[in-house]
C-alpha positions in Angstrom: 87.2 128.0 117.3 84.5 125.6 118.4 84.2 121.8 118.8 81.6 122.1 116.2 83.5 123.7 114.1 85.9 121.3 114.2 83.5 118.6 113.8 81.8 120.0 110.9 86.2 120.7 109.3 86.4 116.9 110.1 83.5 115.7 108.3 84.5 118.0 104.9 87.6 116.5 105.1 85.5 113.1 105.2 83.3 113.5 102.8 84.8 115.7 100.1 81.9 117.7 99.2 80.5 120.8 100.9 77.1 119.6 100.0 77.2 116.0 101.0 78.9 117.0 104.3 76.1 119.4 104.4 73.1 116.9 104.0 75.1 114.2 106.7 75.4 117.7 109.7 72.2 119.2 109.4 73.0 122.4 108.6 72.0 124.5 105.2 75.3 125.2 103.2 75.6 128.5 103.4 75.8 128.2 107.0 78.1 125.7 107.1 80.1 127.3 104.6 80.3 130.6 106.5 81.8 128.8 109.6 84.4 127.1 107.7 86.0 130.5 106.6 85.2 131.9 109.9 87.5 129.3 111.5 90.1 129.3 108.2 90.1 133.4 109.5 90.6 132.8 113.3 93.4 129.9 113.0 95.2 131.8 110.6 95.6 128.9 107.4 92.6 128.0 104.1 92.2 124.1 105.3 89.9 123.2 102.1 90.8 124.1 98.5 87.8 124.5 96.8 87.3 123.7 93.3 85.3 122.1 90.3 86.1 118.8 91.6 85.0 119.1 95.4 87.0 119.9 98.6 90.9 118.8 99.0 92.5 119.5 102.4 95.7 121.8 101.4 99.0 120.8 103.8 98.1 123.4 106.6 94.3 121.6 106.6 95.9 118.1 106.6 98.2 118.8 109.7 95.2 120.8 111.0 92.7 117.9 110.7 95.3 115.2 112.2 94.9 117.7 115.8 91.7 118.1 115.1 90.8 114.7 115.1 92.7 114.1 118.3 90.6 116.6 119.5 87.4 115.5 119.1 88.1 111.9 119.9 88.7 112.8 123.2 85.5 114.6 123.6 83.4 111.7 122.5 85.1 110.1 124.6 84.8 112.2 127.9 81.2 113.1 126.5 80.6 109.4 126.6 81.7 109.0 130.0 80.1 111.6 131.7 77.2 112.7 129.8 76.3 109.2 127.0 72.7 109.7 126.0 72.2 111.0 122.3 75.4 111.4 120.8 76.3 108.1 118.6 79.9 106.7 119.8 82.5 105.9 116.9 84.8 103.2 115.8 86.9 102.0 113.2 89.3 99.3 112.2 92.0 100.3 109.0 93.6 97.0 107.6 95.7 95.7 105.0 93.8 93.1 103.0 93.3 90.6 106.2 90.0 88.8 105.7 90.6 87.4 109.5 90.2 90.8 110.3 86.8 91.9 108.6 85.6 88.3 110.5 87.0 89.1 113.6 85.1 93.1 113.1 81.9 91.1 112.4 82.1 89.0 115.4 82.6 92.0 117.6 79.8 94.3 115.7 77.3 91.2 117.1 78.1 92.0 120.8 76.7 95.3 120.9 73.9 97.8 119.6 74.1 99.0 116.0 71.3 102.0 117.0 73.9 103.1 119.2 77.3 102.9 117.3 78.8 103.9 114.3 81.0 100.9 113.0 84.3 101.7 110.4 85.7 98.7 108.6 88.9 99.9 105.7 90.4 97.5 104.1 92.6 100.0 102.5 97.0 101.0 102.0 99.6 100.3 103.8 100.3 104.1 104.4 96.6 104.7 104.6 96.0 102.3 107.6 98.7 104.1 109.2 97.6 107.6 108.3 94.3 106.4 109.6 95.1 105.4 113.1 98.0 108.3 113.5 94.7 110.9 112.8 92.4 108.6 114.7 90.1 108.7 111.8 90.7 104.6 112.3 91.8 103.4 116.4 93.2 100.1 115.5 95.1 99.4 112.5 96.2 95.7 111.0 99.8 95.4 109.2 102.5 93.2 109.3 106.3 93.1 109.9 109.2 91.4 107.9 112.9 91.5 108.0 112.5 93.7 104.7 109.9 96.1 105.3 110.7 96.0 109.6 112.7 99.4 109.6 111.1 101.8 107.4 107.4 100.9 108.4 108.7 101.4 112.7 111.2 104.3 111.8 107.0 105.8 110.2 104.6 104.3 112.7 107.4 106.0 116.0 107.0 109.2 113.4 103.7 109.2 114.3 103.5 108.4 117.3 102.1 104.8 117.0 103.2 101.5 118.6 102.9 98.0 117.1 101.5 94.9 119.1 102.8 91.9 118.0 99.8 88.5 117.4 101.1 86.0 115.6 103.7 85.0 113.3 103.3 83.0 109.7 104.9 81.6 107.7 104.4 82.3 104.3 102.1 80.6 101.7 100.7 80.9 98.0 97.0 81.8 97.8 94.9 80.4 95.0 92.4 78.5 93.8 91.4 75.6 93.6 91.2 74.7 89.6 94.8 76.3 89.6 97.5 73.7 88.0 99.3 74.0 91.2 96.3 73.4 93.9 97.1 69.8 94.1 100.9 70.4 95.4 102.1 69.9 99.2 104.2 73.3 98.4 105.2 75.3 95.8 108.4 77.2 95.0 109.1 80.4 93.7 109.8 79.6 90.5 106.7 77.7 89.8 104.7 80.2 90.9 106.4 82.7 88.9 105.1 81.3 85.7 101.5 82.3 86.3 100.4 86.1 87.1 101.3 87.7 90.5 98.7 89.4 91.9 99.0 92.4 94.4 97.7 95.0 96.1 98.4 98.4 94.4 99.3 101.1 97.0 98.8 104.1 94.9 101.3 107.4 94.5 102.9 106.4 97.4 104.1 102.7 95.9 107.1 102.3 98.4 107.8 98.3 98.0 107.9 98.9 101.6 104.4 99.4 102.1 103.9 95.6 99.7 101.0 93.3 101.5 102.9 90.6 99.5 105.6 89.9 101.6 108.0 88.7 98.7 109.7 91.1 96.9 107.6 90.8 93.2 109.6 94.1 91.3 111.6 91.4 88.8 108.9 89.4 88.7 107.9 89.1 84.6 103.8 89.0 85.1 102.6 91.2 87.7 98.5 92.4 88.2 98.2 95.3 90.3 94.6 94.9 92.3 93.0 97.3 94.7 90.6 95.5 96.2 90.2 91.3 97.8 86.9 90.9 95.5 88.5 91.4 91.9 92.1 89.6 93.2 89.4 86.5 93.9 88.3 86.8 90.6 90.9 87.4 88.7 92.6 84.1 90.3 89.6 82.0 88.9 90.2 83.9 85.5 93.9 84.2 84.8 95.5 81.9 87.1 96.7 84.4 89.2 98.0 84.0 92.8 99.7 85.7 95.4 101.3 85.3 98.6 99.4 85.1 102.2 100.0 84.5 105.5 98.3 81.2 105.7 95.2 82.8 107.6 91.6 81.6 105.1 88.7 82.8 106.3 86.4 80.8 104.3 83.0 82.5 105.8 84.2 85.9 103.4 85.7 84.5 100.7 84.9 81.1 100.2 85.7 77.9 99.9 86.9 77.4 96.2 90.5 78.9 97.2 93.5 76.9 99.0 96.6 78.3 100.8 100.0 76.5 99.7 102.8 76.4 102.0 106.4 78.1 100.0 109.1 76.0 100.6 112.0 78.7 99.8 110.8 81.2 101.7 112.9 82.6 103.9 111.2 85.5 105.6 107.9 85.2 107.9 104.8 87.5 108.4 104.3 89.2 111.9 100.9 90.4 111.9 99.7 92.9 114.5 97.5 95.7 115.3 98.9 99.1 115.7 97.2 101.8 118.2 98.4 105.8 118.7 100.4 105.7 122.0 100.0 106.7 125.2 96.3 106.2 124.1 93.4 104.2 126.2 91.8 101.4 124.2 88.3 101.7 124.1 86.2 99.1 125.2 85.0 98.4 121.5 88.6 98.5 120.6 89.8 95.5 123.7 86.6 93.5 122.4 87.9 93.7 118.4 91.6 92.5 119.7 89.8 90.2 121.9 87.8 88.6 118.7 91.2 88.7 116.3 93.0 86.1 119.2 89.8 83.8 119.4 90.0 83.9 115.5 93.0 83.3 115.1 93.9 80.9 117.9 95.5 83.0 120.4 95.6 82.2 123.9 
């Protein structure tokens, strides 16, 4: 097993296609296929399912890729520290749908030479944020804890060798567009909101309600619409007078100035927003700069 084979396997896993991986790696597809078959034979497992719809990981392959990412990440760190030069440095962040996390990423990237780095920002499902950081696909993840989800999420973090770092505590707000019938109120109640469509971020096949990004349980709300991205969510707010629940931290630079956050008067919980990293892993200089920009944006001294 070689570092090249490990890199090949990680790349195939990321793009889900032998053809695309071969193009990205600048190798011929037959050579790539042969290399992976040799690797699978050597380690005694099948890493990929090969079908008409592309490449997917087997259960054994998923576990192998998790370890492979950790190993290759450490190799990249060693290479950067002692050799440097031609290897392009990578840094990724995975986050629940927070515009402030994206804005901090923007400000961080401005301080580095993008010719030397391969940056990635992933707004995604809660379970994928955890999986991305666990597998080192991303170095940092942004999530929240509450009295409602803390026990389940903390247990999941522990089982994935991750730790949560507190950033800020936030009250719960209703997020809606300025043309909404409730937009001029100083506070709103949950009963008032229930008259309108509640918008929630879809959590996919692992749709445990503990993964919900909306801190208030919406399972008994009669009008719920799921969306998969922040842009669609904003459009639904305008078109349907929808609303969602948020931390009250609004990034007008990204979302625009047509939306407001209104305190919910009968909310009983708070959002503890923080970032997750792998345990016993030294945060890179880029990661430290990103955390610095996060704290600056959130007003944390």
